[in-house]
N, C-alpha and C positions, 0 to 999 in steps of 0.2 A: 498484491497483484490483482488487476482488474478482472472481472468475470469474463469479458470478451477475450482478453489475452489468455486467460486460463483455458477457455473453450478452444481457441485456435491452437494452442500448444497441445491440447488433448486430441485435436483432429489431425495434426501433422503426423504423428506416429502411425496411426492406422493407414493414412494415405501413403506414407513411405512404404509400409509393409505391403499394401495392396499393389501399388505400382511396381515395387521391387519384384514381387512374385510374378506379376504380369509380364514384366520385362524379361525375366528369365525364361518363362514359358514361351513368350513371343520369339526370343532368340533361338530357343531349341527348335520350335516349329519352323521358323524361317530357315535355319541351317539345314534341317532335315529335308525341307522342300527343295532347297538348292542342290543338296547332294543327290536327291532323287532325279532332279532335272539333269544333272551332269551324268549320272549313271545311265539314264535313258539315252542320252546322246552317245555315250560310249557303246551301249548295246547296238544302236543303229549303225554306228561307224564300224564296229567289229563284225556285224552280220554282213555288211556290204563287202568288207575285205574278204571274209570267208567265202562268200558266194562267188566272188571273182576268182579267188584262189582255186576253188574246187572246179569251176567251169573252165579253167585254163586261160582266163582273160588276163590282160596285163593289169598289174596292181598299181594303184595311185602312188605318187611320191610319198615318202615317209613323213613329209610335212606338206600341208596344202595351204600354208600361209596363216593358218589359225593356231600354229604351234602344237597341233596334235601330232603325235608320233606313234608309230607301231613297229613291231618286228615279230617275225615268225621263226620258230625253231622246232625241229623234230625232237620228240621226247621218247624216252625208253619205256618199256613196259613197267619197270619199277617205279618211275615217276608217275606213270598213269595210275597206279594203285594208291599212291600217296596224295597227289594233288587233287583238289576239287575241280570239277568241270568248269565252274565260274567262280572267280574270286576277285574281291575288291580290296584295295589298300591305298594308303597315302605314302608318298615318298618325294624327296627333293630331286629335281632334274635341272640340268643346265639348259637355259633358254638362250640360244645364240643371239636372238634379236635384242634381248635385254642385257646380255653379257653377265648373267648372274644366275644363281640357282634359285628356283622358285618351287613352292609346294605344288604337287600335281596329284591328280586322281588316276589310279592305275587299275585296269581291268584285265584279268587273265582268263582266257577262254581255251579250253582243250577240245579239239574236234578231230574226227577221223577222215583221212583222205580216201579217195576212191580205191587206191591200191592197198588199203588196209593199214597204212601207217598212221601214227598219231602225231598231231602237231599242237603246239601251244602258241596262241596269238596273244600278244601283250599290246594293249592299246593305252596310250597315255595322253591326258589332256591337262594343261595347267589350270589351276584353280585360283590364281592370284586375283583374277577379275571377280571371282565369287567372294573372296575375302574383302576386296575393296567395296563391293556392293553391300556386304553385311556391315562393314564399318560405317559406310555412309548412312545406311538405314538406321544403325544403332545411334549415331550422332543425332540424326533427325528425330528419332524416337525419344532420346534424352531431352532434346530441346522441347519437344511436344509435351513430354511428361511434366517438365518444369513449368511450362506455360499453363498446362491444365491445372497443376497444383496451385499456382498463383491465382488463376481465375476462380477455382473452387474456394480457396481461402478467402479471396476478396468478396465473392458472392455470399459466402457463409457469414463473414463479418458484417456485411451490409444487412443481410436478413436478420442476423442475431441482434444487432444493435437496434434495428427498426422494431423488432418484436419485443424487446426488453425495455423500451422507453417507459412503460408504466412502472417498472421496478425502480428505475432511476428517479422518476418523479416522486415515488414514495420515499426513497432515500433522501432526496433534497427536502422533502416536506419534514422528515424527522430531524434533519440537520438544522433546519430553521425554526423548529418548534421550541417555544419557550413556555414554561409552566406559568399558568395564569393568563396567557395570551394565545388561546387556541384559534386556529384558522381552519376553515373548511378544506377538506382534501379534494381538489379538483383533478381527478385522474380517471377519466372515462376510458373504458376498455371493454372489448367483447370477449376477452380471454377469461375463462372461468377461474383459473388459478389466481390471476391478478385481481379479479373481482373479490375473491375470498380474502386476498391480502389487504385490499382496501378496507373491507369490512372489519377485518381483525385489527388493523391499525387504528381505524376510527373508534372502534369499541375500546381499545386499550387506552387511547388518549382520553376518552370520556371517563373511564374509571380513574385514570391518574388525576384528572381535574376534580373529580368528586372527592378523592382522598385528600388532595391538596387543599381544597376549600374547607373540608372538615378540620384538617390540621391547622389551617390559618385561623379559623374561627376559635378553635380550642386554645391556641396559644394566646390570641388576643384577649379572649374572655378570661382565661386563667390569669394572665398578667394584670388585667384590670381588677379582677376580683381580689387578687392578693394585695393590691395597693391599699385598699381600704382597711383591712384588719391590721396590716403592718403599720399604717399611719396611726390607727387607734392605739396600738400597743406602744408606739413611740411617744404619743401624747400622754398616756397614762404613766409611763415611766418618768417622763419629765415632771409630771405633777407630783409623783412620789418623791422625786429627788428634791423638791421644794419643802418637804416635810422636815421640820427641825428636830423631830424626835429620832431620826435615823442615826445610827452609829456611823463612824467613819468606814468601817468594813462594809456595811450595807450600802453606803454611798458608792464605794468602789465597785461593788458587784453590780449595782444598778447602772453605773457608768459603762461597765463592760457590756451589759445586756443592751443598753441604748446604742452603743457603738456597733454591736452585732446587727441589731435591727436596721441601723442606718446603712450598713453594708448590704443587707438583704434588699432594702428599698432601692439602693443604687444598682444592685445586680439585676433586680426585677425590671427596672426602667431600661437598663442596657439591653437585656434580652428582648424586651418588647420592641425597642428601637431596632435591634438587629433583625427581628422577625418582620417588622414593617419594611425594612430595606429589601429583604429577600422576597417579600410578597409584592414588590413593585408598587408600594402605596405612595411613594414620593414621585408623582408623575409631573408635577408642575416644574417647568424649566424657565430659566431666565439667564441674562448675561451676568456672569460671575467674574469678579476681579480677584484672582488668587493672591496677588501681591498685597492688596489691602487686608485681606483676611490673615495673611502671615503676620503682618505688622501688628494687627489688633490682638492676635493670640500671643504673640511675643510679649507684649506689654502685660497682659493678664497673667500669664504663667510666670513671668519674671518676678512678679510680686508674690505669687503663691510659693514659689521655691526660692525665695530670696535667701533663706537660711543656708542653702547649699553653695552660695557664691558662684553660681554658674554664669559664665560669660557667653553671650550669643553674638555671632558674627553673621550678618546678612549680606550676601553677595548678590545684589540685584543686577542681573545682566540683561534683563528684558522684561517686557510686560506680557503676562499670561492671562488672557481672558478666554473663557469658553462658555458654551451654552450648557447648563446643567442645573440641577436642583440646588438652590442656595443653601438650604439647611444641611443637605448632605455634604456639600463642599466645606461648609463651616466645621462639620463634625470630622471630615477627613483631615483637615489641617490641624484641628484641635487634638485629635488622637495621635497623630504623628509627632507633634511637638510635645505633648504630655508624655508619650512613650520615651522620647529623648531625654526629657527632664528627669523622669522617674529613674531611669537606668544609667544616667550619667554620674560620674564620680564627683564628689565635692571639689570645688575650685577648678573644674575642667571647663572645656569650651564646647559649644554646639555651633557647627557651621551649617548655614542654610544657603543653598544655591538655587536661584530661581531665574529662569529665562522663558522665552516663549515656548510653550508646550512641554515644559519639564520642571520638576521640583525635586531637590535632593536635600536630605537632612542627615548630617553625620554627627555622631556623638561617641564619646568614650564609654566603656562599660567594664564590668567586673570579669566577664568571660571572654573567651575567644569566639570564633565564628559560631553562630547559632545553627541549630538543626533546621535547614531549609525545608525539609520534608514535613515538618510539623509547625513551622514558624507561624503560619496563619490559621492554625487550628484553634478552635474555641478552647479556652481555659489553659492553653499552653503558656507557660512562663519560662523564659530562658533563665531567670534567676528567681526561684520560688520564694526566696527570703525577702523580696522587696515588698514593702507595704504599699497600700493604695493601688495595687495591681491585681486585677481579677483574671487576666489573660484573655480579655475580650477586645481590647483596643485594636490590635492588628487584625482580628477577625472582622471587625467593623470596617476597617480600612480596605480589606480585601473585598468585602461585599459591596461597598460603595463604588470601588473601581470597576467591579463587574457590571453593575447596573448603569454606570456612567461611561462605559466603553473606554476606560483608562487601564493602563498597565502598571502594576506595582512590582518592584524588584528589590532584592537585598544583596549586599556584598559586604565583605569585611576587608578593609585595606588600611595598612599602617596603624593598626590598633584602634580603628574606629568602625562602628557599625553604621552602614550607609543604607538608607531607604530612599528609593527613587520612584517618583510618579511621573509618567509621561503619557502622551496621547498615542 
């Protein structure tokens, strides 16, 4: 979830709570004010009727066109002691003009006549207009609240996005950052927190580059320094093997040592090559013909693995040319084909499919589908018993694809392991 979305969602709940409480309070205040207004009208109306009644004047009609109604009745002393002098209530009354019952506000007033008798005046006024006014005001208020929330959220989102641009610039900078290729962080801001973030990111990148440079130098120096003593050891063993005084057992042991040193030399060269790839030391690019490299490697490896009687089928469905480092592309094709030859069963077939922008190599193997989570890890071997395999070939393929903006994939279909390279 984006930060802006999260902030807006966090803002909506408080706004709903605030506007909800405000709406309830507003309704209660509005309703109370309208009731007070109606009660004041009833008081004025009842006082006029009582004054005319006590002075002997003729009383107005029970309805004056406004649907107000009144009636007077004499009460007993017992009712006088029970009833309050002024009392308000709600009740439904029949409105002739509307031909239906409507809610009304009723006011009961007890007063004394000049002759000492007590009378009860009941004044009634319909309140359906009040309810209609409240409903109209509530609808208008609801629309106003929704509009206000949308405006507040819109303004908040605009202000939030505008003021968090430095943060997104830092995120974009980190996304595009590549080790060994640092770029200056252009993110001017007058916000103190973002200035501190810029300084922290720049300082962190600087430390990463320093550690990376030290590691790169160490790996390169260590690999180069190992090559010389390993080569010297191999030469001395070869000289010792030319000594006629050695027994057969000693010759066998020396041959094993020589083979081990050869494996160490090959492993050291492979690790050095992989380190150079990951350090982006192969920067020269040219126009590379993948089709011709496939054919050249097929001829070379077919002779090397002739004893396995492996048949290769090349399905050339198009020309694939791309701009990349020629040495890396040669290594990519070589490692993929060598991996297929090493792990193919004797008397099996290797199918090679090539077209514009894609290369697939399929071979049979001893195992079922390989562990895709570890397939391209260093020193991982799907079949540890295989000779001439140190588990670095596919790691090199993965590294070359990453620096060359290519994609490598693996699948297992119809008993064959399929590796695919595409743009």
